[in-house]
N, CA, C, O and the ligand as a Tripos MOL2 file, in Angstrom:
@<TRIPOS>MOLECULE
protein
  301   299    76     0     0
PROTEIN
NO_CHARGES

@<TRIPOS>ATOM
      1 N           3.7010    6.1990    8.4370 N.3       1 MET1
      2 CA          5.1330    5.9660    8.2400 C.3       1 MET1
      3 C           5.5660    4.7370    9.0270 C.2       1 MET1
      4 O           5.1200    4.5200   10.1530 O.2       1 MET1
      5 N           6.4290    3.9460    8.4300 N.am      2 PHE2
      6 CA          6.9460    2.7690    9.1200 C.3       2 PHE2
      7 C           8.0420    3.1740   10.0950 C.2       2 PHE2
      8 O           8.8870    4.0100    9.7760 O.2       2 PHE2
      9 N           8.0270    2.5780   11.2850 N.am      3 ASP3
     10 CA          9.0940    2.7740   12.2620 C.3       3 ASP3
     11 C          10.1510    1.7020   12.0230 C.2       3 ASP3
     12 O           9.9890    0.5540   12.4360 O.2       3 ASP3
     13 N          11.2300    2.0870   11.3570 N.am      4 LEU4
     14 CA         12.2340    1.1050   10.9240 C.3       4 LEU4
     15 C          12.9730    0.4820   12.0980 C.2       4 LEU4
     16 O          13.3350   -0.6940   12.0590 O.2       4 LEU4
     17 N          13.1950    1.2740   13.1430 N.am      5 GLU5
     18 CA         13.8950    0.7260   14.3080 C.3       5 GLU5
     19 C          13.0460   -0.3470   14.9870 C.2       5 GLU5
     20 O          13.5500   -1.4010   15.3750 O.2       5 GLU5
     21 N          11.7600   -0.0630   15.1210 N.am      6 LYS6
     22 CA         10.8480   -1.0420   15.7180 C.3       6 LYS6
     23 C          10.8000   -2.3040   14.8500 C.2       6 LYS6
     24 O          10.7940   -3.4230   15.3640 O.2       6 LYS6
     25 N          10.7650   -2.1090   13.5440 N.am      7 ALA7
     26 CA         10.7200   -3.2520   12.6330 C.3       7 ALA7
     27 C          11.9720   -4.1130   12.8030 C.2       7 ALA7
     28 O          11.8930   -5.3420   12.8230 O.2       7 ALA7
     29 N          13.1360   -3.4500   12.9250 N.am      8 ARG8
     30 CA         14.3940   -4.1770   13.1300 C.3       8 ARG8
     31 C          14.3580   -4.9900   14.4270 C.2       8 ARG8
     32 O          14.7810   -6.1450   14.4750 O.2       8 ARG8
     33 N          13.8370   -4.3450   15.4770 N.am      9 GLN9
     34 CA         13.7570   -5.0270   16.7800 C.3       9 GLN9
     35 C          12.8700   -6.2620   16.7030 C.2       9 GLN9
     36 O          13.0830   -7.2370   17.4230 O.2       9 GLN9
     37 N          11.8660   -6.2110   15.8160 N.am     10 LYS10
     38 CA         10.9670   -7.3510   15.6600 C.3      10 LYS10
     39 C          11.5790   -8.4360   14.7710 C.2      10 LYS10
     40 O          10.9850   -9.4970   14.5760 O.2      10 LYS10
     41 N          12.7790   -8.1610   14.2300 N.am     11 GLY11
     42 CA         13.4740   -9.1640   13.4340 C.3      11 GLY11
     43 C          13.0530   -9.2200   11.9830 C.2      11 GLY11
     44 O          13.2510  -10.2340   11.3120 O.2      11 GLY11
     45 N          12.4690   -8.1300   11.4900 N.am     12 ILE12
     46 CA         12.0790   -8.0690   10.0760 C.3      12 ILE12
     47 C          13.3440   -7.9950    9.2090 C.2      12 ILE12
     48 O          14.3060   -7.3110    9.5610 O.2      12 ILE12
     49 N          13.3330   -8.6990    8.0840 N.am     13 SER13
     50 CA         14.5310   -8.8180    7.2520 C.3      13 SER13
     51 C          14.9550   -7.4680    6.6680 C.2      13 SER13
     52 O          14.1400   -6.5600    6.5060 O.2      13 SER13
     53 N          16.2530   -7.3580    6.3550 N.am     14 GLU14
     54 CA         16.7760   -6.1100    5.7900 C.3      14 GLU14
     55 C          16.1270   -5.8170    4.4410 C.2      14 GLU14
     56 O          15.9840   -4.6550    4.0600 O.2      14 GLU14
     57 N          15.7340   -6.8650    3.7170 N.am     15 TYR15
     58 CA         15.0350   -6.6740    2.4370 C.3      15 TYR15
     59 C          13.7080   -5.9540    2.6670 C.2      15 TYR15
     60 O          13.3710   -5.0090    1.9550 O.2      15 TYR15
     61 N          12.9580   -6.4140    3.6750 N.am     16 GLN16
     62 CA         11.6790   -5.7760    3.9970 C.3      16 GLN16
     63 C          11.8980   -4.3590    4.5270 C.2      16 GLN16
     64 O          11.1320   -3.4440    4.2240 O.2      16 GLN16
     65 N          12.9670   -4.1920    5.3310 N.am     17 ILE17
     66 CA         13.2940   -2.8610    5.8680 C.3      17 ILE17
     67 C          13.5400   -1.8830    4.7160 C.2      17 ILE17
     68 O          13.0970   -0.7350    4.7580 O.2      17 ILE17
     69 N          14.2540   -2.3550    3.6850 N.am     18 LYS18
     70 CA         14.5510   -1.4940    2.5430 C.3      18 LYS18
     71 C          13.2610   -1.0690    1.8440 C.2      18 LYS18
     72 O          13.1120    0.0890    1.4530 O.2      18 LYS18
     73 N          12.3320   -2.0110    1.6880 N.am     19 ILE19
     74 CA         11.0480   -1.6820    1.0610 C.3      19 ILE19
     75 C          10.3150   -0.6380    1.9040 C.2      19 ILE19
     76 O           9.7590    0.3220    1.3700 O.2      19 ILE19
     77 N          10.3170   -0.8330    3.2160 N.am     20 MET20
     78 CA          9.6450    0.1200    4.1070 C.3      20 MET20
     79 C          10.3070    1.4990    4.0350 C.2      20 MET20
     80 O           9.6250    2.5240    4.0600 O.2      20 MET20
     81 N          11.6530    1.5140    3.9450 N.am     21 ARG21
     82 CA         12.3610    2.7910    3.8500 C.3      21 ARG21
     83 C          11.9940    3.4930    2.5440 C.2      21 ARG21
     84 O          11.7710    4.7040    2.5290 O.2      21 ARG21
     85 N          11.9310    2.7330    1.4510 N.am     22 ASP22
     86 CA         11.5530    3.3180    0.1530 C.3      22 ASP22
     87 C          10.1450    3.9170    0.2180 C.2      22 ASP22
     88 O           9.8900    4.9950   -0.3180 O.2      22 ASP22
     89 N           9.2390    3.1990    0.8840 N.am     23 ILE23
     90 CA          7.8630    3.7030    1.0120 C.3      23 ILE23
     91 C           7.8560    4.9850    1.8450 C.2      23 ILE23
     92 O           7.1750    5.9490    1.4940 O.2      23 ILE23
     93 N           8.6070    5.0000    2.9420 N.am     24 ASN24
     94 CA          8.6980    6.2120    3.7710 C.3      24 ASN24
     95 C           9.2150    7.3900    2.9450 C.2      24 ASN24
     96 O           8.6570    8.4860    3.0030 O.2      24 ASN24
     97 N          10.2830    7.1590    2.1780 N.am     25 GLU25
     98 CA         10.8760    8.2460    1.3830 C.3      25 GLU25
     99 C           9.8890    8.7430    0.3320 C.2      25 GLU25
    100 O           9.8070    9.9400    0.0600 O.2      25 GLU25
    101 N           9.1400    7.8070   -0.2580 N.am     26 ASN26
    102 CA          8.1440    8.1820   -1.2610 C.3      26 ASN26
    103 C           7.0340    9.0260   -0.6200 C.2      26 ASN26
    104 O           6.5610    9.9960   -1.2110 O.2      26 ASN26
    105 N           6.6290    8.6430    0.5900 N.am     27 THR27
    106 CA          5.5830    9.3870    1.3020 C.3      27 THR27
    107 C           6.0480   10.8090    1.6000 C.2      27 THR27
    108 O           5.2750   11.7570    1.4580 O.2      27 THR27
    109 N           7.3110   10.9650    2.0150 N.am     28 ILE28
    110 CA          7.8470   12.3000    2.3120 C.3      28 ILE28
    111 C           7.8020   13.1670    1.0530 C.2      28 ILE28
    112 O           7.3940   14.3270    1.1070 O.2      28 ILE28
    113 N           8.2260   12.5940   -0.0870 N.am     29 LYS29
    114 CA          8.1850   13.3370   -1.3610 C.3      29 LYS29
    115 C           6.7520   13.7220   -1.6950 C.2      29 LYS29
    116 O           6.4580   14.8700   -2.0300 O.2      29 LYS29
    117 N           5.8660   12.7350   -1.5960 N.am     30 GLU30
    118 CA          4.4720   12.9320   -2.0030 C.3      30 GLU30
    119 C           3.8260   14.0320   -1.1680 C.2      30 GLU30
    120 O           3.1110   14.8820   -1.6990 O.2      30 GLU30
    121 N           4.0800   14.0160    0.1500 N.am     31 GLU31
    122 CA          3.4360   14.9790    1.0440 C.3      31 GLU31
    123 C           4.0330   16.3770    0.9230 C.2      31 GLU31
    124 O           3.3870   17.3580    1.2900 O.2      31 GLU31
    125 N           5.2610   16.4760    0.4120 N.am     32 SER32
    126 CA          5.9150   17.7810    0.3230 C.3      32 SER32
    127 C           5.5930   18.5030   -0.9850 C.2      32 SER32
    128 O           6.0180   19.6410   -1.1850 O.2      32 SER32
    129 N           4.8500   17.8520   -1.8720 N.am     33 CYS33
    130 CA          4.6260   18.3900   -3.2170 C.3      33 CYS33
    131 C           3.4430   19.3520   -3.2340 C.2      33 CYS33
    132 O           2.4080   19.0850   -2.6240 O.2      33 CYS33
    133 N           3.6040   20.4800   -3.9380 N.am     34 ASN34
    134 CA          2.5140   21.4550   -4.0500 C.3      34 ASN34
    135 C           1.4380   20.9960   -5.0220 C.2      34 ASN34
    136 O           0.2470   21.1840   -4.7740 O.2      34 ASN34
    137 N           1.8660   20.3850   -6.1490 N.am     35 LYS35
    138 CA          0.9040   19.8980   -7.1330 C.3      35 LYS35
    139 C           1.5680   18.8220   -7.9690 C.2      35 LYS35
    140 O           2.5700   19.0640   -8.6420 O.2      35 LYS35
    141 N           0.9870   17.6170   -7.9150 N.am     36 HIS36
    142 CA          1.5470   16.5130   -8.6890 C.3      36 HIS36
    143 C           1.2280   16.6820  -10.1660 C.2      36 HIS36
    144 O           0.1790   17.2030  -10.5440 O.2      36 HIS36
    145 N           2.1670   16.2260  -10.9860 N.am     37 ASP37
    146 CA          1.9760   16.2110  -12.4410 C.3      37 ASP37
    147 C           2.4950   14.8530  -12.9120 C.2      37 ASP37
    148 O           3.6830   14.6980  -13.1960 O.2      37 ASP37
    149 N           1.5910   13.8710  -12.9900 N.am     38 PHE38
    150 CA          1.9950   12.4810  -13.1950 C.3      38 PHE38
    151 C           2.1860   12.1280  -14.6630 C.2      38 PHE38
    152 O           1.4540   12.6000  -15.5330 O.2      38 PHE38
    153 N           3.1810   11.2900  -14.9180 N.am     39 TYR39
    154 CA          3.3330   10.6450  -16.2220 C.3      39 TYR39
    155 C           3.6150    9.1650  -15.9690 C.2      39 TYR39
    156 O           4.1230    8.7790  -14.9160 O.2      39 TYR39
    157 N           3.2680    8.3450  -16.9720 N.am     40 GLN40
    158 CA          3.3570    6.9030  -16.7810 C.3      40 GLN40
    159 C           4.7990    6.4090  -16.9070 C.2      40 GLN40
    160 O           5.5380    6.8350  -17.7950 O.2      40 GLN40
    161 N           5.1850    5.5080  -16.0080 N.am     41 VAL41
    162 CA          6.4970    4.8610  -16.0720 C.3      41 VAL41
    163 C           6.3000    3.3700  -15.8270 C.2      41 VAL41
    164 O           5.2870    2.9500  -15.2680 O.2      41 VAL41
    165 N           7.2720    2.5840  -16.2490 N.am     42 LYS42
    166 CA          7.2120    1.1490  -16.0050 C.3      42 LYS42
    167 C           8.2130    0.8300  -14.9030 C.2      42 LYS42
    168 O           9.4040    1.1090  -15.0430 O.2      42 LYS42
    169 N           7.7270    0.2370  -13.7920 N.am     43 VAL43
    170 CA          8.5760   -0.1170  -12.6590 C.3      43 VAL43
    171 C           8.3790   -1.6050  -12.3800 C.2      43 VAL43
    172 O           7.2710   -2.0470  -12.0770 O.2      43 VAL43
    173 N           9.4540   -2.3670  -12.4850 N.am     44 ASP44
    174 CA          9.3680   -3.8170  -12.2390 C.3      44 ASP44
    175 C           8.2200   -4.4580  -13.0160 C.2      44 ASP44
    176 O           7.4350   -5.2270  -12.4610 O.2      44 ASP44
    177 N           8.1340   -4.1330  -14.3000 N.am     45 LEU45
    178 CA          7.1270   -4.6790  -15.2230 C.3      45 LEU45
    179 C           5.7010   -4.1960  -14.9600 C.2      45 LEU45
    180 O           4.7580   -4.6620  -15.5990 O.2      45 LEU45
    181 N           5.5460   -3.2670  -14.0230 N.am     46 LEU46
    182 CA          4.2150   -2.7210  -13.7440 C.3      46 LEU46
    183 C           4.1660   -1.2620  -14.1790 C.2      46 LEU46
    184 O           5.1660   -0.5470  -14.1040 O.2      46 LEU46
    185 N           2.9960   -0.8300  -14.6330 N.am     47 TYR47
    186 CA          2.8320    0.5750  -14.9640 C.3      47 TYR47
    187 C           2.5190    1.3630  -13.7060 C.2      47 TYR47
    188 O           1.5800    1.0580  -12.9700 O.2      47 TYR47
    189 N           3.3340    2.3880  -13.4790 N.am     48 LYS48
    190 CA          3.1420    3.2730  -12.3270 C.3      48 LYS48
    191 C           3.1480    4.7020  -12.8390 C.2      48 LYS48
    192 O           3.2910    4.9440  -14.0370 O.2      48 LYS48
    193 N           2.9930    5.6300  -11.9350 N.am     49 TYR49
    194 CA          2.9840    7.0400  -12.3000 C.3      49 TYR49
    195 C           3.9890    7.7840  -11.4380 C.2      49 TYR49
    196 O           4.0060    7.6490  -10.2140 O.2      49 TYR49
    197 N           4.8410    8.5860  -12.1120 N.am     50 ARG50
    198 CA          5.8230    9.3830  -11.3960 C.3      50 ARG50
    199 C           5.4650   10.8570  -11.5650 C.2      50 ARG50
    200 O           5.0580   11.2930  -12.6420 O.2      50 ARG50
    201 N           5.6230   11.6100  -10.4840 N.am     51 CYS51
    202 CA          5.3270   13.0470  -10.5320 C.3      51 CYS51
    203 C           6.5400   13.7930  -11.0680 C.2      51 CYS51
    204 O           7.6670   13.5680  -10.6260 O.2      51 CYS51
    205 N           6.2970   14.6900  -12.0330 N.am     52 LYS52
    206 CA          7.3770   15.4980  -12.6140 C.3      52 LYS52
    207 C           7.9530   16.4650  -11.5940 C.2      52 LYS52
    208 O           9.1110   16.8670  -11.7030 O.2      52 LYS52
    209 N           7.1460   16.8430  -10.5940 N.am     53 ASN53
    210 CA          7.5770   17.8700   -9.6440 C.3      53 ASN53
    211 C           8.3410   17.3080   -8.4510 C.2      53 ASN53
    212 O           9.4090   17.8140   -8.1060 O.2      53 ASN53
    213 N           7.7990   16.2570   -7.8130 N.am     54 CYS54
    214 CA          8.4470   15.7560   -6.5890 C.3      54 CYS54
    215 C           9.1430   14.4140   -6.7870 C.2      54 CYS54
    216 O           9.9740   14.0280   -5.9650 O.2      54 CYS54
    217 N           8.8180   13.6950   -7.8670 N.am     55 GLY55
    218 CA          9.4650   12.4110   -8.1300 C.3      55 GLY55
    219 C           8.8310   11.2290   -7.4220 C.2      55 GLY55
    220 O           9.3360   10.1110   -7.5250 O.2      55 GLY55
    221 N           7.7280   11.4490   -6.7010 N.am     56 CYS56
    222 CA          7.0720   10.3070   -6.0380 C.3      56 CYS56
    223 C           6.5100    9.3680   -7.1020 C.2      56 CYS56
    224 O           6.1650    9.7860   -8.2070 O.2      56 CYS56
    225 N           6.4280    8.0910   -6.7400 N.am     57 ILE57
    226 CA          5.8780    7.0870   -7.6450 C.3      57 ILE57
    227 C           4.6270    6.5050   -7.0060 C.2      57 ILE57
    228 O           4.6580    6.0580   -5.8590 O.2      57 ILE57
    229 N           3.5260    6.5100   -7.7510 N.am     58 GLU58
    230 CA          2.2400    6.0440   -7.2150 C.3      58 GLU58
    231 C           1.5970    5.0760   -8.1930 C.2      58 GLU58
    232 O           1.9550    5.0190   -9.3690 O.2      58 GLU58
    233 N           0.6270    4.3070   -7.6700 N.am     59 ASP59
    234 CA         -0.0900    3.4060   -8.5680 C.3      59 ASP59
    235 C          -1.3450    4.0940   -9.1180 C.2      59 ASP59
    236 O          -1.6880    5.2140   -8.7410 O.2      59 ASP59
    237 N          -2.0100    3.3770  -10.0230 N.am     60 VAL60
    238 CA         -3.1010    3.9930  -10.7750 C.3      60 VAL60
    239 C          -4.2490    4.4310   -9.8570 C.2      60 VAL60
    240 O          -4.8800    5.4560  -10.1180 O.2      60 VAL60
    241 N          -4.5320    3.6760   -8.7900 N.am     61 SER61
    242 CA         -5.6670    4.0530   -7.9400 C.3      61 SER61
    243 C          -5.3910    5.3620   -7.2070 C.2      61 SER61
    244 O          -6.3000    6.1710   -7.0200 O.2      61 SER61
    245 N          -4.1310    5.5770   -6.7870 N.am     62 PHE62
    246 CA         -3.7720    6.8480   -6.1600 C.3      62 PHE62
    247 C          -3.9770    7.9950   -7.1480 C.2      62 PHE62
    248 O          -4.5760    9.0180   -6.8140 O.2      62 PHE62
    249 N          -3.4670    7.8080   -8.3780 N.am     63 VAL63
    250 CA         -3.5180    8.8830   -9.3790 C.3      63 VAL63
    251 C          -4.9620    9.1970   -9.7600 C.2      63 VAL63
    252 O          -5.3300   10.3640   -9.9010 O.2      63 VAL63
    253 N          -5.7850    8.1500   -9.9270 N.am     64 LYS64
    254 CA         -7.1900    8.3810  -10.2730 C.3      64 LYS64
    255 C          -7.8990    9.1700   -9.1720 C.2      64 LYS64
    256 O          -8.6490   10.1040   -9.4580 O.2      64 LYS64
    257 N          -7.6610    8.7940   -7.9160 N.am     65 GLY65
    258 CA         -8.2730    9.5010   -6.7940 C.3      65 GLY65
    259 C          -7.8010   10.9420   -6.7280 C.2      65 GLY65
    260 O          -8.5740   11.8560   -6.4420 O.2      65 GLY65
    261 N          -6.5010   11.1280   -7.0030 N.am     66 TYR66
    262 CA         -5.9220   12.4720   -6.9670 C.3      66 TYR66
    263 C          -6.5470   13.3570   -8.0490 C.2      66 TYR66
    264 O          -6.9190   14.5000   -7.7830 O.2      66 TYR66
    265 N          -6.6610   12.8190   -9.2750 N.am     67 MET67
    266 CA         -7.2360   13.5870  -10.3800 C.3      67 MET67
    267 C          -8.6980   13.9290  -10.0950 C.2      67 MET67
    268 O          -9.1420   15.0450  -10.3630 O.2      67 MET67
    269 N          -9.4420   12.9690   -9.5520 N.am     68 ARG68
    270 CA        -10.8470   13.2210   -9.2190 C.3      68 ARG68
    271 C         -10.9400   14.3140   -8.1510 C.2      68 ARG68
    272 O         -11.8040   15.1890   -8.2140 O.2      68 ARG68
    273 N         -10.0360   14.2460   -7.1730 N.am     69 GLY69
    274 CA        -10.0140   15.2640   -6.1220 C.3      69 GLY69
    275 C          -9.7750   16.6520   -6.7030 C.2      69 GLY69
    276 O         -10.3980   17.6250   -6.2770 O.2      69 GLY69
    277 N          -8.8710   16.7420   -7.6760 N.am     70 LEU70
    278 CA         -8.6100   18.0380   -8.3270 C.3      70 LEU70
    279 C          -9.8490   18.5280   -9.0560 C.2      70 LEU70
    280 O         -10.2070   19.7020   -8.9590 O.2      70 LEU70
    281 N         -10.5130   17.6200   -9.7970 N.am     71 GLU71
    282 CA        -11.7280   17.9920  -10.5350 C.3      71 GLU71
    283 C         -12.7840   18.5460   -9.5810 C.2      71 GLU71
    284 O         -13.3800   19.5920   -9.8400 O.2      71 GLU71
    285 N         -13.0050   17.8480   -8.4990 N.am     72 HIS72
    286 CA        -14.0380   18.2640   -7.5490 C.3      72 HIS72
    287 C         -13.6450   19.5470   -6.8250 C.2      72 HIS72
    288 O         -14.4980   20.3640   -6.4790 O.2      72 HIS72
    289 N         -12.3610   19.7110   -6.6030 N.am     73 GLY73
    290 CA        -11.8980   20.9130   -5.9250 C.3      73 GLY73
    291 C         -12.1110   22.1680   -6.7590 C.2      73 GLY73
    292 O         -12.1970   23.2720   -6.2210 O.2      73 GLY73
    293 N         -12.1960   21.9940   -8.0860 N.am     74 ARG74
    294 CA        -12.3420   23.1360   -8.9920 C.3      74 ARG74
    295 C         -13.7400   23.7310   -8.9430 C.2      74 ARG74
    296 O         -13.9250   24.9220   -9.1930 O.2      74 ARG74
    297 N         -14.7380   22.8870   -8.6140 N.am     75 ASN75
    298 CA        -16.1360   23.3670   -8.6620 C.3      75 ASN75
    299 C         -16.5810   24.0060   -7.3500 C.2      75 ASN75
    300 O         -17.7220   24.4530   -7.2370 O.2      75 ASN75
    301 ZN          4.3910   15.6080   -6.8180 Zn       76 ZN76
@<TRIPOS>BOND
     1     1     2 1
     2     2     3 1
     3     3     4 2
     4     3     5 am
     5     5     6 1
     6     6     7 1
     7     7     8 2
     8     7     9 am
     9     9    10 1
    10    10    11 1
    11    11    12 2
    12    11    13 am
    13    13    14 1
    14    14    15 1
    15    15    16 2
    16    15    17 am
    17    17    18 1
    18    18    19 1
    19    19    20 2
    20    19    21 am
    21    21    22 1
    22    22    23 1
    23    23    24 2
    24    23    25 am
    25    25    26 1
    26    26    27 1
    27    27    28 2
    28    27    29 am
    29    29    30 1
    30    30    31 1
    31    31    32 2
    32    31    33 am
    33    33    34 1
    34    34    35 1
    35    35    36 2
    36    35    37 am
    37    37    38 1
    38    38    39 1
    39    39    40 2
    40    39    41 am
    41    41    42 1
    42    42    43 1
    43    43    44 2
    44    43    45 am
    45    45    46 1
    46    46    47 1
    47    47    48 2
    48    47    49 am
    49    49    50 1
    50    50    51 1
    51    51    52 2
    52    51    53 am
    53    53    54 1
    54    54    55 1
    55    55    56 2
    56    55    57 am
    57    57    58 1
    58    58    59 1
    59    59    60 2
    60    59    61 am
    61    61    62 1
    62    62    63 1
    63    63    64 2
    64    63    65 am
    65    65    66 1
    66    66    67 1
    67    67    68 2
    68    67    69 am
    69    69    70 1
    70    70    71 1
    71    71    72 2
    72    71    73 am
    73    73    74 1
    74    74    75 1
    75    75    76 2
    76    75    77 am
    77    77    78 1
    78    78    79 1
    79    79    80 2
    80    79    81 am
    81    81    82 1
    82    82    83 1
    83    83    84 2
    84    83    85 am
    85    85    86 1
    86    86    87 1
    87    87    88 2
    88    87    89 am
    89    89    90 1
    90    90    91 1
    91    91    92 2
    92    91    93 am
    93    93    94 1
    94    94    95 1
    95    95    96 2
    96    95    97 am
    97    97    98 1
    98    98    99 1
    99    99   100 2
   100    99   101 am
   101   101   102 1
   102   102   103 1
   103   103   104 2
   104   103   105 am
   105   105   106 1
   106   106   107 1
   107   107   108 2
   108   107   109 am
   109   109   110 1
   110   110   111 1
   111   111   112 2
   112   111   113 am
   113   113   114 1
   114   114   115 1
   115   115   116 2
   116   115   117 am
   117   117   118 1
   118   118   119 1
   119   119   120 2
   120   119   121 am
   121   121   122 1
   122   122   123 1
   123   123   124 2
   124   123   125 am
   125   125   126 1
   126   126   127 1
   127   127   128 2
   128   127   129 am
   129   129   130 1
   130   130   131 1
   131   131   132 2
   132   131   133 am
   133   133   134 1
   134   134   135 1
   135   135   136 2
   136   135   137 am
   137   137   138 1
   138   138   139 1
   139   139   140 2
   140   139   141 am
   141   141   142 1
   142   142   143 1
   143   143   144 2
   144   143   145 am
   145   145   146 1
   146   146   147 1
   147   147   148 2
   148   147   149 am
   149   149   150 1
   150   150   151 1
   151   151   152 2
   152   151   153 am
   153   153   154 1
   154   154   155 1
   155   155   156 2
   156   155   157 am
   157   157   158 1
   158   158   159 1
   159   159   160 2
   160   159   161 am
   161   161   162 1
   162   162   163 1
   163   163   164 2
   164   163   165 am
   165   165   166 1
   166   166   167 1
   167   167   168 2
   168   167   169 am
   169   169   170 1
   170   170   171 1
   171   171   172 2
   172   171   173 am
   173   173   174 1
   174   174   175 1
   175   175   176 2
   176   175   177 am
   177   177   178 1
   178   178   179 1
   179   179   180 2
   180   179   181 am
   181   181   182 1
   182   182   183 1
   183   183   184 2
   184   183   185 am
   185   185   186 1
   186   186   187 1
   187   187   188 2
   188   187   189 am
   189   189   190 1
   190   190   191 1
   191   191   192 2
   192   191   193 am
   193   193   194 1
   194   194   195 1
   195   195   196 2
   196   195   197 am
   197   197   198 1
   198   198   199 1
   199   199   200 2
   200   199   201 am
   201   201   202 1
   202   202   203 1
   203   203   204 2
   204   203   205 am
   205   205   206 1
   206   206   207 1
   207   207   208 2
   208   207   209 am
   209   209   210 1
   210   210   211 1
   211   211   212 2
   212   211   213 am
   213   213   214 1
   214   214   215 1
   215   215   216 2
   216   215   217 am
   217   217   218 1
   218   218   219 1
   219   219   220 2
   220   219   221 am
   221   221   222 1
   222   222   223 1
   223   223   224 2
   224   223   225 am
   225   225   226 1
   226   226   227 1
   227   227   228 2
   228   227   229 am
   229   229   230 1
   230   230   231 1
   231   231   232 2
   232   231   233 am
   233   233   234 1
   234   234   235 1
   235   235   236 2
   236   235   237 am
   237   237   238 1
   238   238   239 1
   239   239   240 2
   240   239   241 am
   241   241   242 1
   242   242   243 1
   243   243   244 2
   244   243   245 am
   245   245   246 1
   246   246   247 1
   247   247   248 2
   248   247   249 am
   249   249   250 1
   250   250   251 1
   251   251   252 2
   252   251   253 am
   253   253   254 1
   254   254   255 1
   255   255   256 2
   256   255   257 am
   257   257   258 1
   258   258   259 1
   259   259   260 2
   260   259   261 am
   261   261   262 1
   262   262   263 1
   263   263   264 2
   264   263   265 am
   265   265   266 1
   266   266   267 1
   267   267   268 2
   268   267   269 am
   269   269   270 1
   270   270   271 1
   271   271   272 2
   272   271   273 am
   273   273   274 1
   274   274   275 1
   275   275   276 2
   276   275   277 am
   277   277   278 1
   278   278   279 1
   279   279   280 2
   280   279   281 am
   281   281   282 1
   282   282   283 1
   283   283   284 2
   284   283   285 am
   285   285   286 1
   286   286   287 1
   287   287   288 2
   288   287   289 am
   289   289   290 1
   290   290   291 1
   291   291   292 2
   292   291   293 am
   293   293   294 1
   294   294   295 1
   295   295   296 2
   296   295   297 am
   297   297   298 1
   298   298   299 1
   299   299   300 2
@<TRIPOS>SUBSTRUCTURE
     1 MET1         2 RESIDUE 1 A MET
     2 PHE2         6 RESIDUE 1 A PHE
     3 ASP3        10 RESIDUE 1 A ASP
     4 LEU4        14 RESIDUE 1 A LEU
     5 GLU5        18 RESIDUE 1 A GLU
     6 LYS6        22 RESIDUE 1 A LYS
     7 ALA7        26 RESIDUE 1 A ALA
     8 ARG8        30 RESIDUE 1 A ARG
     9 GLN9        34 RESIDUE 1 A GLN
    10 LYS10       38 RESIDUE 1 A LYS
    11 GLY11       42 RESIDUE 1 A GLY
    12 ILE12       46 RESIDUE 1 A ILE
    13 SER13       50 RESIDUE 1 A SER
    14 GLU14       54 RESIDUE 1 A GLU
    15 TYR15       58 RESIDUE 1 A TYR
    16 GLN16       62 RESIDUE 1 A GLN
    17 ILE17       66 RESIDUE 1 A ILE
    18 LYS18       70 RESIDUE 1 A LYS
    19 ILE19       74 RESIDUE 1 A ILE
    20 MET20       78 RESIDUE 1 A MET
    21 ARG21       82 RESIDUE 1 A ARG
    22 ASP22       86 RESIDUE 1 A ASP
    23 ILE23       90 RESIDUE 1 A ILE
    24 ASN24       94 RESIDUE 1 A ASN
    25 GLU25       98 RESIDUE 1 A GLU
    26 ASN26      102 RESIDUE 1 A ASN
    27 THR27      106 RESIDUE 1 A THR
    28 ILE28      110 RESIDUE 1 A ILE
    29 LYS29      114 RESIDUE 1 A LYS
    30 GLU30      118 RESIDUE 1 A GLU
    31 GLU31      122 RESIDUE 1 A GLU
    32 SER32      126 RESIDUE 1 A SER
    33 CYS33      130 RESIDUE 1 A CYS
    34 ASN34      134 RESIDUE 1 A ASN
    35 LYS35      138 RESIDUE 1 A LYS
    36 HIS36      142 RESIDUE 1 A HIS
    37 ASP37      146 RESIDUE 1 A ASP
    38 PHE38      150 RESIDUE 1 A PHE
    39 TYR39      154 RESIDUE 1 A TYR
    40 GLN40      158 RESIDUE 1 A GLN
    41 VAL41      162 RESIDUE 1 A VAL
    42 LYS42      166 RESIDUE 1 A LYS
    43 VAL43      170 RESIDUE 1 A VAL
    44 ASP44      174 RESIDUE 1 A ASP
    45 LEU45      178 RESIDUE 1 A LEU
    46 LEU46      182 RESIDUE 1 A LEU
    47 TYR47      186 RESIDUE 1 A TYR
    48 LYS48      190 RESIDUE 1 A LYS
    49 TYR49      194 RESIDUE 1 A TYR
    50 ARG50      198 RESIDUE 1 A ARG
    51 CYS51      202 RESIDUE 1 A CYS
    52 LYS52      206 RESIDUE 1 A LYS
    53 ASN53      210 RESIDUE 1 A ASN
    54 CYS54      214 RESIDUE 1 A CYS
    55 GLY55      218 RESIDUE 1 A GLY
    56 CYS56      222 RESIDUE 1 A CYS
    57 ILE57      226 RESIDUE 1 A ILE
    58 GLU58      230 RESIDUE 1 A GLU
    59 ASP59      234 RESIDUE 1 A ASP
    60 VAL60      238 RESIDUE 1 A VAL
    61 SER61      242 RESIDUE 1 A SER
    62 PHE62      246 RESIDUE 1 A PHE
    63 VAL63      250 RESIDUE 1 A VAL
    64 LYS64      254 RESIDUE 1 A LYS
    65 GLY65      258 RESIDUE 1 A GLY
    66 TYR66      262 RESIDUE 1 A TYR
    67 MET67      266 RESIDUE 1 A MET
    68 ARG68      270 RESIDUE 1 A ARG
    69 GLY69      274 RESIDUE 1 A GLY
    70 LEU70      278 RESIDUE 1 A LEU
    71 GLU71      282 RESIDUE 1 A GLU
    72 HIS72      286 RESIDUE 1 A HIS
    73 GLY73      290 RESIDUE 1 A GLY
    74 ARG74      294 RESIDUE 1 A ARG
    75 ASN75      298 RESIDUE 1 A ASN
    76 ZN76       301 GROUP 0 **** ****
């Protein structure tokens, strides 16, 4: 998790702070979810995946790793 206060003290721009805050909020959603159920969405012209259950948004490498983890966990 990003420490936003520390980032501010270091003089990081409010634009960057906002990005860090969004990432923190996404991490909280992602970690609080019992089971992700991803569907594809387009975010800023990029294809991403949003979970139907928690609303977190992840990129394809996260989703692929997650799906593989589920497959392996089943055996
Ligand atoms: Zn989820």
